[in-house]
Each structure stands twice: as C-alpha cells, then as structure tokens.
C-alpha positions, 0 to 999 in steps of 0.5 A: 167604376174604372175597369180595373176595378172588379163588379161589386156581385164578384165583391160579395162572392168572394167575401162570402167564399173566404166567410164559409171557408173558417166556419168550416174550419173553425168546425173541423177543428172543433169537432177534432179528435183532441186525444193524442195517440195511445202511448203504450210506455203509460198504459196498465193493464187491468192485470196489473190492476188486480195484482194491486187490493185496496183495504176495506179501512184506510189504514192509520196514518202516523199523525204529525204532531206539530209545536207551536213556536210564538214567535220572537217579537219584533223591534219596537212591537211590545211599544206599540201594543201597550200602544194601542192598549192605552189608546183603546182604553181611552177611546173607549171611555171618552166614548163613554163620556160622550153617551153620556152628554149626549144622554144629558143633550137629548133630555135636555133639548127634549124638556126645554121644547115640553117649556117651549111648546107649554109655554106658547100655548095659549091659554097658560098665563101663570108660566108665562107671568112667570117667566115674565117675571124671571126676566124682570128680576135677571134684569135687576140684578143686572142694574143692581151696581147701578143706579134706580134709573139702570136698574128701571131700564135693565129689569123692564128691557128683561120682562120687556124681552120676554113678553115677546117671546111669551107672545110674539103675534102681539109683539109685532100688533104692539110694535106696528102700532107704535111704529104707527103713532110715531108717524103720527106724532112726527107729522103733526111734528112737522106740520106745528112748524 
C-alpha cells in the first residue's frame, strides 16, 4: 500500500454516501407531485357544466348506410381461383381413393394375420395340409411346360417351402438332422478312401 492510496475504510464510507444520495434522490423524485400547475385558461367552472343538461335518452344519431362495392379481380385472379378449385377437387378425390385403399389394406392385413395365426397353431392339420397341397400345385403349374423331372422338382420345392412355413420348428430339426447325417456320411467316405 503506497502513501497516495486512500485507506479501504474511507473508500467504503464514500461509496456508502453515494449510494445513500442516489436512494434519497430517487425517493424524492418518486414521491414528489408531478401535476403541472393549473392554467386558468383550461379550467372549467361548475356554472359552465350546469348550463349544459344531458338528455335522459340518447338522441338517435343518423345511421351510416354503407354500400358494399366488390373489388374488381386482379389480373390472373380468376384463373388462379379456377386452378385452386380444380386442385382441391382432385385432392378430395385422391383422398377418398386413399381411404378406400387404406380400408382394403387394413382388412387384408387382419385376414392374413388371422390365417397366419390359425395355421401356426398346434393341432390344425387340415389347413396346413391344404396350404402344403396348394404349394405343390403352384410348383406343378410353374413346371407345366417343362419335362417330367422339372415338374417333380418344382412341385416338391413348392410343397417343401410351404411345409417349412407351416412347421418351422420341425423344419429346423430336419435340416439339422440332415446336416448331421451328411457330415457322418462324408466322414465315412473319407475314411473309406
């Protein structure tokens, strides 16, 4: 601390006085009356008021009659209105078509889910047999123009595919058993050579 510096206590007391002065000025300005002094030219006496008597009922003021004048359409305004109306009708028609499609898809989806649930349940042998038969028939139709071997292959592929969908767990077991037997036969074949 140099000789020229004021002590901290005096700085604090000076700041306190300044703050006190600010608050006192604010308080005097807030509480002071801000009304301007009255001007005699603007004053109204009671005599002036008493000479004018208010009517008991309001007088019928003349009603303003307005005439509605339609604006002239701007250039291209009619054309844009025609395009907008045509677009709105097309949008409504498209929306109605979409609702029909949405209803059809919802019904189809629920039907497919119900059939799928029915087929995957246990003890539903007849629907599963029908589905497997339809798969075989589809394969037969696909191989109809080909030879006998292709017909047999396509119909058996269709039947196996539908059987896999109807019996997924059993299909996995059969595939694993087939892989095991194939590995066993391959090992025997390698040992025999």
